[in-house]
C-alpha positions as CSV (number, residue, x, y, z in Angstrom):
1,X,-5.6,-6.6,-8.8
2,X,-3.8,-3.3,-9.4
3,X,-3.9,-2.4,-5.7
4,X,-2.4,-5.8,-4.8
5,X,0.3,-5.3,-7.4
6,X,1.2,-1.9,-6.0
7,X,1.5,-3.5,-2.5
8,X,3.8,-6.1,-3.8
9,X,6.0,-3.6,-5.6
10,X,6.2,-1.5,-2.4
11,X,7.1,-4.5,-0.3
12,X,9.8,-5.5,-2.8
13,X,11.2,-2.0,-2.7
14,X,11.2,-2.0,1.1
15,X,13.0,-5.4,1.2
16,X,15.5,-4.2,-1.4
17,X,16.2,-1.1,0.7
18,X,16.3,-2.8,4.1
19,X,15.8,-6.6,4.4
20,X,15.8,-6.6,8.2
21,X,13.5,-3.6,8.7
22,X,11.4,-4.7,5.7
23,X,9.7,-7.4,7.7
24,X,8.7,-5.0,10.5
25,X,7.5,-2.3,8.0
26,X,5.4,-4.9,6.1
27,X,3.7,-6.0,9.4
28,X,2.9,-2.3,10.3
29,X,1.5,-1.7,6.8
30,X,-0.6,-4.8,6.9
31,X,-1.9,-3.8,10.4
32,X,-2.8,-0.3,9.1
33,X,-4.7,-1.7,6.1
34,X,-6.5,-4.3,8.2
């Protein structure tokens, strides 16, 4: 639960910083986790 929440907060921060690059970063992060 807490880990998932942290991931959401990080993704939200990334999207807030760079919406265009946010999608690419999210994909890279998910690939690394998986």
